[in-house]
C-alpha positions as CSV (number, residue, x, y, z in Angstrom):
1,M,-208.7,285.5,-275.1
2,K,-205.4,283.7,-275.3
3,R,-206.8,280.4,-274.6
4,K,-209.4,281.0,-277.4
5,M,-206.8,282.1,-280.0
6,T,-204.6,278.9,-279.2
7,A,-207.7,276.8,-279.6
8,A,-208.6,278.3,-282.9
9,I,-205.1,277.9,-284.2
10,A,-205.1,274.5,-283.0
11,L,-208.3,273.5,-284.8
12,V,-207.2,275.2,-288.1
13,A,-204.0,273.2,-287.9
14,V,-205.6,269.9,-287.4
15,L,-208.3,270.6,-290.0
16,A,-205.7,271.7,-292.7
17,T,-203.5,268.5,-292.2
18,A,-206.4,266.0,-291.8
19,H,-206.5,263.6,-294.8
20,P,-207.5,260.0,-294.8
21,A,-204.7,257.6,-293.8
22,L,-204.0,254.7,-296.4
23,A,-202.8,251.2,-295.6
24,G,-199.7,251.6,-297.4
25,D,-198.8,255.1,-296.3
26,G,-196.8,254.8,-293.2
27,A,-195.1,258.3,-293.5
28,A,-198.6,260.0,-293.4
29,V,-199.5,258.1,-290.3
30,A,-196.5,258.8,-288.4
31,A,-196.5,262.6,-289.6
32,G,-200.0,262.7,-288.4
33,A,-199.2,261.1,-285.1
34,L,-196.3,263.5,-284.6
35,G,-198.4,266.5,-285.7
36,G,-201.2,265.5,-283.2
37,L,-198.4,265.1,-280.3
38,A,-197.3,268.6,-281.2
39,V,-200.6,270.3,-281.2
40,G,-201.4,268.3,-277.9
41,A,-198.4,269.8,-276.4
42,I,-199.0,273.4,-277.6
43,I,-202.8,273.0,-276.1
44,G,-201.7,271.6,-273.0
45,S,-198.7,274.0,-272.1
46,S,-201.1,277.0,-272.7
47,A,-203.6,275.3,-270.5
48,A,-201.1,274.6,-267.7
49,Q,-200.2,278.2,-267.1
50,P,-200.5,279.6,-263.5
51,R,-203.9,281.7,-263.5
52,Y,-202.7,283.9,-260.5
53,Y,-200.9,287.0,-260.1
54,A,-198.9,288.0,-256.9
55,P,-200.2,291.1,-255.3
56,P,-198.1,294.3,-256.0
57,P,-195.4,295.0,-253.3
58,M,-196.8,297.2,-250.7
59,V,-194.8,300.2,-250.0
60,V,-195.2,301.6,-246.7
61,Y,-193.1,304.6,-245.2
62,E,-193.5,305.7,-241.9
63,E,-191.9,308.9,-240.4
64,P,-189.5,307.7,-237.6
65,E,-190.2,309.4,-234.2
66,P,-187.4,311.5,-232.8
67,L,-185.4,309.9,-230.4
68,Y,-185.0,313.3,-228.2
69,N,-187.0,316.4,-228.4
70,E,-184.4,319.0,-227.4
71,P,-186.1,322.3,-226.4
72,P,-185.4,325.5,-228.2
73,T,-182.7,327.4,-226.7
74,A,-182.3,331.2,-226.4
75,C,-179.3,332.5,-227.9
76,Y,-177.9,336.0,-228.3
77,W,-174.7,337.8,-229.2
78,T,-172.3,339.6,-226.9
79,S,-168.7,341.0,-226.5
80,G,-166.1,338.0,-225.6
81,E,-162.9,338.1,-223.9
82,P,-160.1,340.8,-225.0
83,V,-157.7,339.0,-227.5
84,W,-154.6,340.6,-229.1
85,D,-155.0,341.3,-233.0
86,A,-151.4,341.4,-234.6
87,Y,-152.6,342.6,-237.8
88,R,-154.4,345.8,-236.3
89,G,-151.8,345.8,-233.5
90,A,-154.5,346.4,-230.8
91,W,-156.8,344.5,-228.4
92,V,-160.1,343.6,-229.8
93,R,-163.1,342.1,-228.3
94,P,-164.8,339.6,-230.6
95,R,-168.4,339.0,-230.8
96,V,-169.6,335.6,-229.6
97,Q,-172.8,334.0,-229.7
98,V,-174.1,332.5,-226.3
99,C,-176.9,330.1,-226.1
100,D,-178.4,329.0,-222.8
């Protein structure tokens, strides 16, 4: 589509500026040559564009494997060693969690 549009615009530009060159009209010849070079550069640059597209980047995520699988432990609560509680002014046995 882009190539067809560029060719159509170039054709219209060439036909709109085309007129017979006279022997004594050097400025018109120079303008025609300059216009031809400009149109040729536009068409050439549009034709020289790369026609390939890079593939989209592949995003791959893999779940890392665990380094060490620890077996589940059995835990329970029990009474710990007696400690002096200065606030209460008595010996107390705090609850502690024990895991095997």
